[in-house]
C-alpha positions in Angstrom: -45.3 -23.7 -27.8 -45.4 -20.2 -26.1 -42.5 -17.8 -26.3 -41.8 -18.3 -22.6 -41.8 -22.1 -23.0 -39.4 -21.9 -25.9 -37.1 -19.7 -23.8 -37.2 -22.2 -21.0 -36.4 -25.0 -23.4 -33.4 -23.2 -24.7 -32.1 -22.4 -21.2 -32.5 -26.1 -20.3 -30.4 -27.0 -23.3 -27.3 -25.0 -22.3 -25.6 -26.4 -19.2 -22.1 -25.1 -19.8 -20.6 -22.0 -21.5 -17.1 -22.8 -22.7 -14.9 -19.8 -23.3 -11.8 -19.3 -25.4 -9.2 -17.1 -23.5 -7.2 -14.9 -25.8 -9.2 -12.1 -27.3 -12.3 -13.3 -25.5 -11.6 -13.2 -21.7 -8.5 -11.2 -22.2 -7.0 -8.9 -24.8 -3.9 -10.6 -26.2 -1.2 -8.5 -27.9 1.4 -10.9 -29.2 3.7 -8.1 -30.3 4.4 -7.2 -26.6 5.4 -10.8 -26.0 7.6 -10.9 -29.0 9.2 -7.6 -28.2 10.1 -8.8 -24.7 11.6 -12.0 -26.0 13.5 -10.2 -28.7 15.1 -7.9 -26.2 16.0 -10.8 -24.0 17.7 -12.7 -26.9 19.3 -9.7 -28.5 17.5 -10.2 -31.8 14.7 -8.5 -33.8 11.1 -9.0 -33.2 10.8 -10.2 -36.7 13.3 -12.9 -36.0 11.4 -14.2 -33.0 8.1 -14.2 -34.8 9.5 -16.2 -37.7 11.3 -18.6 -35.4 8.3 -19.4 -33.2 5.1 -18.6 -34.9 5.8 -18.7 -38.6 7.8 -21.9 -38.2 4.9 -23.8 -36.7 6.8 -24.4 -33.5 4.1 -22.8 -31.3 1.5 -25.1 -32.9 3.6 -28.1 -31.6 3.1 -26.7 -28.1 -0.6 -26.1 -28.6 -1.3 -29.7 -29.8 0.8 -31.3 -27.1 3.4 -32.7 -29.5 6.0 -31.3 -27.1 5.9 -31.6 -23.3 6.5 -28.5 -21.3 10.2 -29.1 -20.8 10.9 -29.8 -24.5 8.7 -26.8 -25.5 10.6 -24.4 -23.2 14.0 -25.8 -24.3 13.1 -25.7 -28.0 11.7 -22.2 -27.7 15.1 -21.0 -26.3 17.0 -22.8 -29.0 15.0 -21.2 -31.7 15.4 -17.7 -30.5 19.1 -18.3 -29.7 18.8 -17.7 -26.0 18.4 -20.1 -23.1 14.9 -19.3 -21.9 13.9 -19.7 -18.3 10.4 -20.6 -17.2 10.3 -17.2 -15.4 11.1 -15.3 -18.6 8.6 -17.3 -20.7 5.8 -16.6 -18.1 6.8 -12.9 -17.9 6.7 -12.5 -21.7 3.2 -14.2 -21.9 2.0 -12.1 -18.9 2.9 -8.8 -20.7 0.8 -9.7 -23.7 -2.5 -10.2 -21.7 -4.9 -7.7 -20.3 -8.2 -8.9 -18.7 -11.4 -8.1 -20.5 -13.4 -6.8 -17.6 -16.7 -6.7 -19.4 -16.4 -10.4 -20.5 -15.3 -11.5 -17.1 -18.3 -9.8 -15.6 -20.6 -11.7 -18.0 -18.8 -15.0 -17.0 -19.4 -14.1 -13.4 -23.1 -13.6 -14.1 -23.4 -16.8 -16.1 -21.9 -19.0 -13.4 -24.8 -18.4 -11.1 -27.1 -20.3 -13.5 -24.8 -22.5 -15.7 -21.4 -24.0 -15.5 -18.5 -22.2 -17.1 -15.0 -23.3 -18.3 -12.1 -22.2 -20.4 -10.5 -24.0 -23.4 -7.5 -22.3 -24.9 -5.1 -23.3 -27.6 -1.9 -23.2 -25.6 0.8 -25.3 -24.0 0.1 -26.7 -20.5 2.4 -24.0 -19.1 -0.5 -21.5 -19.5 -2.8 -23.5 -17.2 0.0 -24.2 -14.8 0.8 -20.5 -14.4 -2.6 -18.9 -15.0 -2.6 -17.3 -11.5 0.3 -15.2 -12.6 -0.7 -14.7 -16.2 -4.3 -13.8 -15.7 -5.2 -13.9 -11.9 -8.8 -12.9 -12.7 -9.7 -16.3 -14.1 -9.2 -18.6 -11.0 -11.9 -17.0 -8.9 -14.5 -17.5 -11.7 -13.4 -20.8 -13.3 -11.7 -22.6 -10.5 -9.9 -25.7 -11.9 -11.9 -25.6 -15.1 -9.2 -23.9 -17.1 -8.0 -26.3 -19.9 -5.3 -26.0 -22.5 -5.4 -27.8 -25.8 -2.0 -29.4 -25.1 -3.4 -31.6 -22.3 -5.7 -33.2 -24.8 -3.0 -33.7 -27.5 -5.2 -31.9 -30.0 -5.8 -28.2 -30.8 -8.8 -26.3 -31.9 -10.3 -26.5 -34.5 -9.8 -30.3 -34.4 -13.2 -31.7 -33.2 -11.3 -34.1 -30.9 -10.0 -31.2 -28.8 -13.6 -30.1 -27.9 -14.8 -33.7 -27.4 -11.9 -34.6 -25.1 -12.4 -31.4 -23.1 -16.2 -32.1 -22.7 -15.4 -35.7 -21.6 -13.2 -34.3 -18.9 -16.1 -32.0 -17.9 -18.6 -34.8 -18.2 -21.0 -32.9 -20.3 -22.7 -33.6 -23.7 -21.8 -31.4 -26.7 -25.4 -30.5 -27.3 -25.6 -28.8 -23.9 -22.6 -26.5 -24.4 -22.2 -23.0 -25.9 -18.7 -22.4 -27.0 -17.3 -18.8 -27.6 -14.2 -18.1 -29.6 -12.9 -15.1 -31.6 -11.7 -17.3 -34.5 -14.2 -18.4 -37.1 -12.3 -21.7 -37.8 -12.5 -22.6 -34.1 -16.2 -21.9 -34.0 -16.6 -24.2 -37.1 -14.6 -26.9 -35.4 -16.8 -26.7 -32.3 -20.0 -27.0 -34.4 -18.5 -30.0 -36.1 -18.0 -31.5 -32.7 -21.7 -30.9 -31.9 -21.5 -27.8 -29.7 -23.5 -24.7 -30.0 -20.9 -22.0 -30.9 -20.7 -18.2 -31.1 -18.1 -16.3 -33.1 -17.0 -13.5 -30.8 -16.8 -10.2 -32.6 -18.1 -7.8 -30.0 -19.5 -7.5 -26.5 -22.9 -6.5 -27.8 -23.2 -9.5 -30.2 -22.2 -11.8 -27.4 -24.8 -10.3 -25.1 -27.4 -10.7 -27.8 -26.4 -14.4 -28.3 -26.8 -15.1 -24.6 -30.1 -13.2 -24.5 -31.5 -15.3 -27.3 -30.7 -18.4 -25.3 -32.3 -16.9 -22.2 -28.9 -16.8 -20.4 -27.7 -13.9 -18.1 -25.8 -11.4 -20.2 -24.6 -8.7 -17.7 
């Protein structure tokens, strides 16, 4: 098979590029989120971090064990301050900055393949994405999924499979991109191609090797 034929074959194999969100499509700084919540509750950032992240509470939201209302109420109880939806969204928004270069690549990709987002998060993130990261909707439309809606979080292979069932695509036609090695391993276990995102240059090279647009 010629080099060109091999390239075409690879292009045909990838029908969808599935992106993680935090530290892929946006730069996520949890410390800013924690600092805002700590100030709101009148406690230290260390207290908030331990109450939410070190306790495993946030993971309950990610895997859908708590619905949005229970998650929000439990969040407030743990930090010792009734937490409004508005304050939760504002805290999350402050921690996120769009990664313009990655978004430009996504824009280029969508001209030849489908694109979607799968992020480990509560459903509140998808529900309020237009405030949290307004750059996503014009590119991804309604294809912005949180793990919570599938009742399973990455790297559980079920999370990827349920997401792809929603998208009606086969795992072997999907390239998944995530900054966490464990999530990349989970995607591969589920049958997807997967790229561990460490730099813009490496991602562009991975796309180029598959004959996909890379900005």
